[in-house]
C-alpha positions in Angstrom: 47.4 -11.5 -94.7 43.9 -12.7 -94.5 43.6 -16.2 -95.9 40.2 -15.3 -97.3 41.8 -12.8 -99.6 44.6 -15.2 -100.7 43.1 -15.9 -104.1 42.9 -12.2 -104.8 46.5 -11.7 -103.8 47.7 -14.4 -106.1 45.5 -13.2 -109.0 46.6 -9.5 -108.7 50.3 -10.5 -108.5 50.0 -12.7 -111.6 48.1 -9.9 -113.3 51.0 -7.4 -112.8 53.5 -9.8 -114.3 51.3 -10.8 -117.2 50.4 -7.2 -118.1 54.0 -6.2 -118.1 55.0 -8.9 -120.5 52.0 -8.3 -122.9 52.6 -4.5 -122.8 56.1 -4.9 -124.2 55.0 -7.4 -126.9 52.1 -5.3 -128.0 54.0 -2.0 -128.0 56.9 -3.3 -130.1 54.6 -5.2 -132.6 52.2 -2.2 -132.8 54.9 0.3 -133.7 56.7 -2.0 -136.1 53.4 -3.3 -137.6 51.7 0.1 -138.2 48.7 -0.8 -135.9 47.6 1.9 -133.6 45.0 -0.4 -132.1 47.8 -2.7 -130.9 49.7 0.3 -129.5 46.5 1.4 -127.7 46.3 -2.1 -126.3 49.8 -1.8 -125.0 49.0 1.5 -123.3 46.0 -0.1 -121.6 48.2 -3.0 -120.4 50.6 -0.5 -118.9 47.7 1.1 -117.1 46.5 -2.3 -116.0 49.9 -2.9 -114.2 49.1 0.2 -112.1 45.5 -0.8 -111.5 46.5 -4.4 -110.4 49.0 -2.9 -108.0 46.3 -0.7 -106.5 44.0 -3.7 -106.1 46.8 -5.6 -104.3 47.4 -2.7 -102.0 43.7 -2.4 -101.3 43.5 -6.1 -100.3 46.5 -5.7 -98.0 44.9 -2.8 -96.2 41.5 -4.5 -96.1 43.0 -7.5 -94.4 44.3 -5.5 -91.4 42.4 -6.4 -88.2 40.1 -4.1 -86.4 41.6 -1.5 -84.1 40.5 1.3 -81.8 40.0 3.7 -84.7 38.5 1.2 -87.1 36.2 -1.1 -85.0 34.7 -2.7 -88.1 38.2 -3.3 -89.6 39.7 -1.8 -92.8 37.5 -3.6 -95.3 36.3 -0.3 -97.0 39.8 0.0 -98.5 38.8 -2.8 -101.0 35.8 -1.0 -102.6 37.9 2.3 -102.6 40.5 0.4 -104.7 37.7 -0.9 -106.9 36.4 2.6 -107.4 39.8 4.0 -108.4 40.4 1.1 -110.8 37.0 1.7 -112.4 37.9 5.3 -113.0 41.2 4.2 -114.5 39.1 2.1 -117.0 37.2 5.2 -118.0 40.4 7.2 -118.4 42.0 4.5 -120.5 39.0 4.4 -122.7 39.0 8.2 -123.2 42.7 8.1 -124.0 42.3 5.4 -126.6 39.3 7.0 -128.1 41.0 10.4 -128.5 44.0 8.9 -130.2 41.9 6.6 -132.4 39.9 9.6 -133.7 43.2 11.4 -134.4 44.5 8.3 -136.3 41.2 8.1 -138.3 41.7 11.7 -139.5 45.4 11.1 -140.3 46.3 8.8 -143.3 48.6 5.9 -142.3 49.9 2.6 -143.6 48.0 -0.6 -143.6 48.8 -2.8 -140.5 51.2 -5.7 -141.1 49.7 -9.3 -141.2 51.6 -10.5 -138.2 49.8 -7.9 -135.9 46.6 -9.8 -136.5 48.1 -13.0 -135.0 49.6 -11.1 -132.1 46.1 -9.7 -131.3 44.4 -13.1 -131.5 47.0 -14.5 -129.1 46.3 -11.5 -126.7 42.6 -12.2 -126.8 43.1 -15.8 -125.7 45.6 -14.9 -122.9 43.5 -12.0 -121.6 40.2 -14.0 -121.6 41.9 -16.8 -119.7 43.2 -14.3 -117.2 39.8 -12.7 -116.9 38.2 -16.1 -116.0 40.9 -16.9 -113.5 40.8 -13.5 -111.7 37.0 -13.3 -111.8 36.9 -16.7 -110.1 39.4 -15.4 -107.5 37.1 -12.4 -106.9 34.1 -14.6 -106.3 36.1 -16.9 -103.9 37.3 -14.0 -101.7 34.2 -11.8 -102.2 36.3 -8.9 -103.5 34.8 -6.2 -105.7 38.2 -4.8 -106.5 39.5 -8.1 -107.8 36.4 -8.5 -109.9 36.8 -5.1 -111.4 40.5 -5.8 -112.1 39.4 -9.0 -113.8 37.2 -6.9 -116.1 40.4 -5.0 -117.1 41.5 -8.2 -118.7 38.2 -8.7 -120.4 38.2 -5.1 -121.7 41.7 -5.7 -123.0 40.4 -8.9 -124.7 37.5 -6.9 -126.2 39.7 -4.1 -127.6 42.2 -6.7 -129.0 39.3 -8.6 -130.6 37.9 -5.5 -132.1 41.3 -4.5 -133.3 41.7 -7.9 -134.9 38.5 -7.4 -136.8 39.6 -4.0 -137.9 43.0 -5.2 -139.1 41.3 -8.0 -141.0 39.1 -5.5 -142.8 42.1 -3.3 -143.5 44.1 -6.2 -145.0 41.2 -7.5 -147.1 39.9 -4.2 -148.2 43.3 -2.8 -149.2 43.9 1.0 -149.8 41.3 3.2 -148.2 40.5 0.8 -145.4 43.6 1.6 -143.3 41.6 3.2 -140.5 39.5 0.1 -139.9 41.5 -0.9 -136.8 41.1 2.6 -135.4 37.4 2.4 -135.8 37.4 -1.0 -134.1 39.4 0.4 -131.2 36.9 3.3 -130.9 34.0 0.9 -130.8 35.6 -1.2 -128.1 36.0 2.0 -125.9 32.3 2.3 -125.6 32.0 -1.2 -124.2 34.8 -0.5 -121.7 33.0 2.7 -120.5 29.7 0.9 -120.0 31.3 -1.8 -117.8 33.4 0.8 -115.9 30.2 2.7 -115.0 28.6 -0.5 -113.8 31.6 -1.1 -111.5 31.6 2.4 -110.2 28.0 1.9 -109.1 28.9 -1.4 -107.4 31.8 0.2 -105.5 29.8 3.3 -104.5 27.0 1.1 -103.3 29.3 -0.9 -101.1 30.9 2.3 -99.7 27.4 3.6 -98.9 26.4 0.4 -97.2 23.8 -0.4 -99.8 21.4 -3.4 -99.0 22.8 -6.7 -100.2 20.9 -9.1 -102.6 17.7 -10.6 -101.3 18.9 -14.2 -101.3 21.7 -13.3 -98.8 19.2 -11.7 -96.4 16.8 -14.6 -96.8 19.5 -17.1 -95.9 20.4 -15.2 -92.7 16.7 -15.0 -91.8 16.4 -18.8 -92.3 19.5 -19.5 -90.2 18.2 -17.5 -87.3 14.8 -19.2 -87.3 16.4 -22.7 -87.1 17.1 -22.0 -83.4 14.5 -23.3 -81.0 12.9 -20.3 -79.2 13.5 -17.8 -82.1 9.9 -16.8 -82.9 10.3 -14.1 -85.5 13.0 -12.0 -87.2 11.8 -8.5 -87.3 14.7 -6.9 -89.2 18.0 -7.9 -90.8 20.6 -5.3 -91.7 23.8 -6.3 -93.5 26.9 -4.2 -94.3 29.8 -5.4 -96.4 33.3 -4.5 -95.3 35.7 -5.8 -97.9 35.4 -9.6 -97.9 33.5 -9.6 -94.6 29.8 -9.2 -93.7 28.5 -7.6 -90.5 24.9 -8.4 -89.5 22.5 -6.5 -87.3 19.4 -8.5 -86.5 16.2 -7.8 -84.5 15.0 -11.1 -83.0 11.6 -11.6 -81.4 11.2 -14.2 -78.6 8.5 -15.1 -76.1 7.9 -12.1 -73.9 7.6 -14.3 -70.8 11.1 -15.7 -71.1 13.7 -14.8 -68.4 16.4 -12.5 -69.5 19.0 -15.2 -69.1 17.1 -17.6 -71.5 16.5 -14.8 -74.1 20.2 -14.0 -74.0 21.1 -17.7 -74.5 18.8 -17.9 -77.5 20.4 -14.8 -79.0 23.8 -16.4 -78.8 22.5 -19.5 -80.5 21.1 -17.4 -83.3 24.4 -15.6 -83.7 26.2 -19.0 -83.9 23.7 -20.4 -86.4 24.1 -17.3 -88.7 27.9 -17.3 -88.5 28.0 -21.0 -89.3 25.8 -20.5 -92.3 28.2 -18.3 -94.3 32.0 -18.1 -93.8 32.2 -14.5 -94.8 30.1 -13.3 -91.9 32.5 -11.8 -89.4 30.1 -10.8 -86.6 26.4 -10.7 -85.8 24.7 -8.3 -83.4 21.4 -9.6 -82.1 18.8 -7.3 -80.5 16.2 -9.2 -78.6 12.6 -8.0 -78.5 9.3 -9.4 -77.2 7.3 -11.1 -79.9 4.5 -8.9 -81.2 0.9 -9.9 -80.7 0.2 -10.2 -84.4 3.1 -12.7 -84.8 1.7 -14.7 -81.9 -1.7 -14.8 -83.5 -0.2 -15.9 -86.8 1.7 -18.7 -85.1 -1.5 -19.9 -83.4 -3.5 -19.8 -86.6 -0.9 -21.9 -88.4 
């Protein structure tokens, strides 16, 4: 397994175990305590087990080395996993919303007091897990791990909303029983908004969308540190899972011998790869510096 993805492996493995334990607790307490919001949370946790397993599988595939059929490696498996997990978020929200509407229309008992404390405990645990897995996603540059982290935050949000609803139902008394169902319905809207955002991120990565400007600027700066590199005409970056592949058009003095221009291009490649550990390879295309660039250099 790729060491760069190790934080993601650990986080997704812990996520599977944690979601399994919480699903059992929430399901039992929700049924016994007359809280559909808690049952809905349990259903989402069961779905999260599946999504975390998908993320883990995507990371395993993404860590495979390049081969004859995949010269850029298998990194696209990671955003594919992220896309699938984002769709699962939408499906979970739709399922919870549908059942919440049914519960609102069907009279039922007021939730028990202890379900409120269970939900508050879930909020704390899930928010802590979100922070841990989101950090792991940043460390390994994984979109899938980041999306999976948001599964934990979405669970924290639905649990928090349900806690508010149960509090209203308990304080309000008869007639306020559906408050936790309305809370679950409201939380579904937040989940869908975030899921759509992650779908866009995953699709952009699959379509080789341009990275953020600071990344390109840092690559540009690293190239120009090399003596003899006159101008960077173009920088193209594609993300393959946790790795970045760079195509760069470098302009050098047109009077340089081919051997010297080739040497400069290798120094530029080394400088760029040393600047960011996630850069897996750099392809440098050497061109003669344009007249306008020469004039600008002389004027400065």
